[in-house]
SELO-921858 format. One record per residue (C-alpha): residue in three letters; x, y, z. Coordinates in steps of 0.25 Angstrom, whole numbers, padded with zeros to 4 digits, always signed. Each point is the difference from the previous one (the first is absolute). Example, Ala and Ser with C-alpha at 12.3 -4.5 7.8 and 13.67 -1.06 7.14 Angstrom:
BEGIN
ALA+0049-0018+0031;SER+0006+0014-0002;
***
This chain:
BEGIN
MET+0046+0036-0241;ARG+0007+0007+0014;ILE+0003-0012+0008;ALA+0002+0002+0015;VAL+0006-0013+0005;VAL+0000-0001+0014;GLY+0011-0008+0006;SER+0008+0001-0012;THR+0012-0009+0004;GLY-0008-0012+0007;GLN+0000-0012-0008;LEU-0010+0001-0008;GLY+0000+0016+0000;THR+0013+0000-0008;ASP-0004-0012-0011;LEU-0015+0012+0000;MET+0012+0012-0001;ARG+0006-0012-0011;VAL-0012-0001-0008;MET-0007+0014+0001;GLN+0015+0007-0005;GLY+0000+0002-0016;HIS-0016+0000+0001;HIS-0004+0010+0008;GLU+0006+0013+0008;ALA+0003-0011+0014;ILE+0002+0007+0013;GLY+0007-0007+0010;LEU-0002+0002+0015;THR+0007-0007+0011;HIS+0000+0001+0015;GLU+0011+0011+0001;ASP-0013+0007-0010;ILE-0014-0003+0008;GLU-0005-0006+0013;VAL-0013-0006-0004;THR-0005+0000+0016;GLU-0001+0015+0000;TYR-0008+0007-0009;GLU+0007+0013+0001;SER+0013-0009-0008;CYS-0010-0004-0009;LEU-0002+0013-0005;VAL+0012+0000-0009;LEU-0007-0007-0012;LYS-0007+0014-0002;LYS+0015+0003-0005;TYR-0001-0009-0010;ASP-0016-0001-0004;PRO+0000-0014-0005;ASP-0011-0007-0009;VAL+0004-0012+0008;ILE+0005-0004+0015;ILE+0004-0014+0000;ASN+0001-0004+0016;THR+0010-0011+0005;ALA+0003+0005+0013;ALA-0002-0010+0010;PHE+0004-0005+0011;HIS+0000-0018-0003;LYS+0008-0006+0012;THR-0012-0011+0002;ASP+0006-0003+0014;GLN+0005+0013+0002;CYS-0016+0005-0001;GLU-0005-0009+0011;GLU+0010+0008+0010;GLU-0002+0015-0005;PRO-0014+0000-0007;LEU-0002+0014+0001;ARG+0012+0003-0009;ALA-0004-0010-0008;PHE-0012+0009-0001;LEU+0005+0011+0000;VAL+0006-0004-0014;ASN-0009-0007-0006;ALA-0011+0004+0002;ILE+0000+0017+0006;GLY+0013+0001-0012;ALA-0012-0006-0010;ARG-0009+0011+0007;ASN+0008+0010-0002;LEU+0004-0001-0016;ALA-0012-0004-0006;SER-0005+0013+0008;ILE+0009+0007-0008;SER-0002-0008-0012;ARG-0011+0005+0001;GLU+0001+0016+0003;LEU+0010-0001-0012;ASP-0011-0008-0010;ALA+0010-0010-0002;THR-0001-0016-0001;ILE+0005-0008+0014;VAL+0006-0014-0003;TYR+0002-0007+0016;ILE+0007-0014+0001;SER-0007-0008+0007;THR+0003-0014+0003;ASP-0006-0018+0001;TYR+0000+0004+0015;VAL-0012+0006-0002;PHE-0006-0014+0000;ASP+0000-0012+0010;GLY+0003-0012-0009;LEU-0010-0009+0004;LYS-0005+0001-0017;ASN+0011-0013-0004;ALA-0003+0008-0012;PRO+0008+0013-0007;TYR-0005+0012+0004;THR-0008+0011-0009;GLU-0003+0013-0002;GLU-0016-0004+0004;ASP+0003-0008+0012;VAL+0000+0007+0015;PRO+0010+0002+0009;ASN+0001-0005+0012;PRO+0013+0004+0007;VAL+0007-0009+0011;ASN+0011+0008+0001;THR+0003+0016+0007;TYR+0007+0003-0014;GLY-0011-0008-0005;ILE-0011+0009+0007;SER+0009+0014-0003;LYS+0001-0002-0013;LEU-0013-0003-0004;ALA-0002+0013+0010;GLY+0008+0008-0012;GLU-0010-0006-0011;PHE-0013+0006+0006;TYR+0009+0013+0002;THR+0007+0001-0014;LYS-0018-0004-0004;GLN-0003+0014+0005;ASN+0007+0005-0011;PRO-0009-0004-0014;LYS+0011+0000-0010;HIS+0007-0011+0007;TYR+0008-0016-0004;ILE+0003-0011+0013;ILE+0008-0007-0005;ARG+0002-0013+0007;VAL+0015-0005+0000;ALA+0006-0012+0005;SER+0014-0007+0003;LEU+0009+0009-0007;PHE+0011-0004-0004;GLY+0009+0015-0008;VAL+0014+0005-0004;ALA+0001+0009+0010;GLY-0004-0010+0013;ALA-0010+0004+0009;ARG+0001+0014+0010;GLY+0003-0004+0013;LYS+0000-0013-0002;GLY+0014-0003-0004;GLY-0002-0008-0014;ASN-0011-0010-0003;PHE-0005-0013+0002;VAL+0009-0001-0015;GLU+0012+0004+0006;THR-0001-0006+0014;MET+0001-0013-0006;ILE+0012+0001-0008;THR+0008+0004+0007;LYS-0005-0010+0013;ALA+0003-0010-0011;LEU+0015+0005-0005;ASN+0002+0002+0014;ARG-0003-0016+0003;GLU-0010+0001+0009;ILE-0013-0007+0003;ILE-0011+0005-0005;SER-0015-0002+0008;VAL-0013+0007-0010;VAL-0014-0002+0002;ASP-0006-0009-0010;ASP-0016+0004+0006;MET-0001+0013-0004;TRP-0004+0004-0014;MET+0001+0011-0007;SER+0005+0007-0013;PRO+0013+0004-0001;THR+0002+0015-0009;CYS+0010+0007-0007;THR+0000+0014+0004;LYS+0002+0003-0015;ASP-0010-0008-0005;ALA-0007+0007+0010;ALA-0001+0014-0004;LEU+0001-0003-0015;ILE-0015-0004+0005;ILE-0003+0012+0007;ARG+0006+0010-0011;ARG-0009-0007-0012;ILE-0012+0003+0011;LEU+0004+0013+0001;GLU+0004+0004-0016;GLU-0015-0009-0004;GLY-0007+0008+0010;LEU-0008-0014+0005;PRO-0011+0002+0010;TYR+0004+0005+0015;GLY-0002-0011+0009;VAL+0009-0012+0006;TYR+0009-0007-0009;HIS+0010-0013+0000;ALA+0012+0000-0003;THR+0009-0012+0004;ASN+0007-0008-0010;LYS-0009-0013-0005;GLY+0001-0012+0006;TYR+0004-0003+0017;CYS+0008-0009+0007;THR+0002-0001+0015;TRP+0013+0006+0006;PHE+0008-0015+0000;GLN-0003-0001-0015;PHE+0005+0014-0002;ALA+0014-0002+0007;GLN+0000-0013-0008;GLU-0002+0007-0015;ILE+0010+0011+0005;PHE+0011-0012+0002;ARG-0003-0007-0012;LEU+0001+0012-0010;MET+0015+0002+0008;GLY+0004-0013-0001;LEU+0002+0000+0016;ALA-0004-0014+0008;PRO-0002+0005+0015;GLU-0004-0007+0011;ILE-0014+0003+0000;ARG-0012-0005+0010;PRO-0013+0004+0000;ILE-0006+0006+0011;LYS-0017+0004+0006;THR-0003+0013+0002;ASP-0003-0002+0017;GLN+0015-0003+0001;LEU+0005+0013-0003;GLN-0006+0004+0011;ALA-0005+0015-0004;LYS-0005+0011+0005;ALA-0009+0005-0009;ARG-0013-0011-0007;ARG+0003-0004-0016;PRO-0010-0004-0009;LYS+0004-0013-0005;PHE-0005+0002-0016;SER+0002+0013-0004;ALA+0001+0000-0014;LEU-0007+0010-0010;GLU-0005-0001-0013;SER-0005+0012-0009;VAL-0014-0002-0006;LYS+0000+0013-0005;LEU+0012+0004-0005;PRO-0001-0014-0014;LYS-0015+0009-0002;TYR+0010+0012-0004;GLY+0009-0007-0008;ILE+0013+0000+0011;GLU+0007-0013+0003;VAL+0010-0004+0010;ARG+0011-0007+0000;ASN+0001-0016+0009;TRP+0010+0005+0010;ARG+0010-0013-0003;GLU+0001+0008-0013;SER+0004+0014+0008;LEU+0007-0007+0009;ARG+0012-0005-0010;GLU-0002+0016-0004;TYR+0005+0005+0011;LEU+0011-0008+0004;LEU+0006+0001-0016;GLU-0003+0017+0004;LYS+0008-0001+0016;GLY+0011-0008-0008;HIS-0003-0015+0008;LEU-0001-0006-0016;VAL+0008+0005-0009;LEU-0009-0002-0013;ASN+0003+0009-0014;LYS-0014+0009+0003;LYS-0004+0011+0006;PRO-0012+0004+0006;ASP-0010+0009-0006;PHE-0007+0012+0007;GLY-0006+0005-0011;THR-0011-0008-0002;
***
């Protein structure tokens, strides 16, 4: 397959390129190559005539989305509309990367593909709008991910939670982390491999959740990072309300898939993926190299 990855140098985009190369013709498009908010810019895709377009472009600074709702909708919704329209003209499959933040967190159990979205902030609302626009192409996959960590780090966020925690610990800072917000830590490499399997096996079009197995609070996630690295910083649990954030956040936004197991696609536990991530980044030194071919 000829696969165009929009946002190819982002955290997920980087791993999508890595897992696709050697198996498919992967075409990477960065923000400099394509501006998803402008339809004319998206026409560059016609030059490559891809079989699949993967849209990882997103404005995902949750609090900033509250301050800049127009920008959030331009990137997350209108951008999705533009790429869905182009993909339909090309008779290509469109893949839209969505988020756990399309849910309100009131279920208090992992959300599946069968649950009805009800976002509580501008970011989630704009991403849900992007899902609806993506569905304008019948040949679509909406892939919801959550709490990503990957070797490339998040564009515009300055890395990821794992690297932030390690830096704070090495600087001997007192670390405060919320312990009442539950989520699914997800390695971008694993999410990318799931997406590749979905495409290669031609699974039915629709919505899929592509997160690592299991869930925890951000506080528990930090504890596991420090345990694996043998670090013992002073870490304090705090409540979400103490953050005084501009955007509301779902208290329980963990995801799980009821669809992938039906097609024989199993995912790793987040703890196993975190350990491999730390190895690849050089934070842990063992005689093991990550395998991007599986």
